[in-house]
N, C-alpha and C positions, 0 to 999 in steps of 0.2 A: 726481900725488900732491903734488909740490912746489907746483904752482900753487894748490892748495886746502889747503895745510898749516895755514892759519889757521882752517879750518873742521873741527875734529876731529870724527870720527864717534863717536857714543855707542855703547855696547854694544847698546842697544835698537834704534837705527837699523841697526846692522850685522846684527843678528838678523833684522830685517824684510827687509833686502836679500838676505840669504842665502836666506831662505824664498821670496821673490819670484823669485829666480834658479832655485831648485830646482823651483818650480811656476810655469811661465810664464803660466798663466791668472790668477795672483794679482794683485789690484788693492790697493794700499796706501792705506788711509784715513789721512790725516794733516793736521795744521794747521801742520806744520813745513816751512818753505820750503827747508830744506837738501836735501830730497829732489829738488828740481829740479836740483841739482848732481850728485848721486850717479848712477853708471852701473854697469851690469852688466859682467862681464868682456868681453863682446863689444862694449862701447861704447854700447849702447842704454840709454835711461833707463827706469826702472821705470814701470809703469802706475800712475797716481795717481788717487785720488778725493779731491779737496781743493777748497776754495772759491776758491783762486787759480789753478786750472787751467782753461783754456778748453776 
């Protein structure tokens, strides 16, 4: 948390992350590169559908 303190999570981002964690099959569509930093409680990144994801 301290490492990324300069990247505050918005309420909308937090809501999407909570939803994605509750439903593991969820894929988040985003244009926001902050989602590459976010992690679930188990340390895994969320599944993303974004133009910057390979």
